[in-house]
C-alpha positions as CSV (number, residue, x, y, z in Angstrom):
1,M,-5.0,-9.7,-29.2
2,M,-6.4,-12.9,-28.3
3,R,-3.2,-12.7,-25.7
4,F,-3.9,-9.9,-24.1
5,A,-8.2,-11.1,-24.1
6,S,-7.0,-14.3,-22.4
7,I,-4.8,-13.4,-19.9
8,A,-7.6,-10.7,-18.6
9,V,-9.9,-13.3,-18.2
10,G,-7.3,-15.3,-16.5
11,I,-6.9,-17.7,-18.3
12,E,-3.7,-20.2,-18.3
13,V,-0.6,-18.9,-20.3
14,D,2.7,-20.8,-19.7
15,G,1.1,-23.6,-16.8
16,M,0.8,-20.0,-14.4
17,K,-1.9,-18.3,-14.8
18,F,-2.0,-14.4,-15.1
19,S,-2.1,-13.4,-11.7
20,E,0.1,-15.7,-9.9
21,K,2.9,-14.6,-12.3
22,I,2.1,-11.0,-10.7
23,V,2.2,-12.5,-6.9
24,V,5.8,-14.1,-7.5
25,S,6.7,-11.4,-9.3
26,V,5.7,-9.1,-6.4
27,I,6.7,-11.5,-4.2
28,A,10.5,-11.1,-5.9
29,L,10.6,-7.6,-6.3
30,N,9.9,-6.7,-2.2
31,I,13.0,-9.1,-1.7
32,L,15.3,-7.8,-4.0
33,F,14.0,-3.9,-2.4
34,S,14.4,-5.3,0.8
35,V,17.5,-6.5,0.0
36,G,18.9,-2.9,-1.3
37,C,17.3,-1.1,1.7
38,L,19.6,-3.8,3.5
39,A,22.6,-2.9,1.3
40,V,21.8,0.4,1.6
41,C,22.3,0.8,5.1
42,W,25.4,-1.3,5.2
43,H,27.3,0.3,4.0
44,G,26.7,3.5,6.3
45,M,24.4,5.4,4.0
46,Q,20.7,6.5,4.8
47,S,17.5,5.0,3.7
48,I,14.9,6.7,3.2
49,D,11.9,6.0,5.7
50,A,9.2,8.1,3.0
51,L,10.7,5.1,0.0
52,V,10.5,2.3,1.9
53,V,6.6,3.2,3.4
54,G,5.7,4.5,0.4
55,W,6.9,0.9,-1.7
56,F,5.0,-1.5,0.5
57,A,2.2,0.7,0.2
58,F,1.3,0.2,-4.0
59,T,2.9,-3.6,-3.0
60,T,0.5,-4.4,-0.6
61,T,-2.5,-1.6,-2.5
62,E,-2.0,-4.4,-5.6
63,L,-1.9,-7.2,-3.8
64,W,-5.7,-6.4,-1.6
65,G,-6.4,-5.2,-5.1
66,L,-5.6,-8.7,-7.0
67,S,-7.5,-10.3,-4.3
68,K,-10.8,-8.3,-4.3
69,I,-10.6,-9.4,-8.1
70,K,-9.9,-13.3,-6.7
71,R,-12.7,-13.3,-4.0
72,E,-15.6,-11.4,-6.1
73,K,-14.8,-13.7,-9.0
74,I,-15.7,-17.0,-6.7
75,R,-18.6,-15.4,-5.0
76,K,-20.3,-15.1,-8.6
77,D,-19.5,-18.4,-9.5
78,D,-21.0,-19.4,-6.4
79,N,-23.6,-17.6,-7.1
80,N,-24.7,-18.8,-10.5
81,D,-23.9,-23.1,-9.3
């Protein structure tokens, strides 16, 4: 239980913050998804445009939300100083 609490407040786990792990995993998943879409197109199958738009909208929203949390944390720390 303590590990999840430390992750929630942004304490480093295994040398990398939880938020950094999320960013790296989102970028890796976007690359894999793009390669998969290119492979589908290369083999002559149709790619589903709505799926591509939905995927990138989801990942962009996740990263945007994570950056908003970070900005608010920095702003809060600046106000306390």
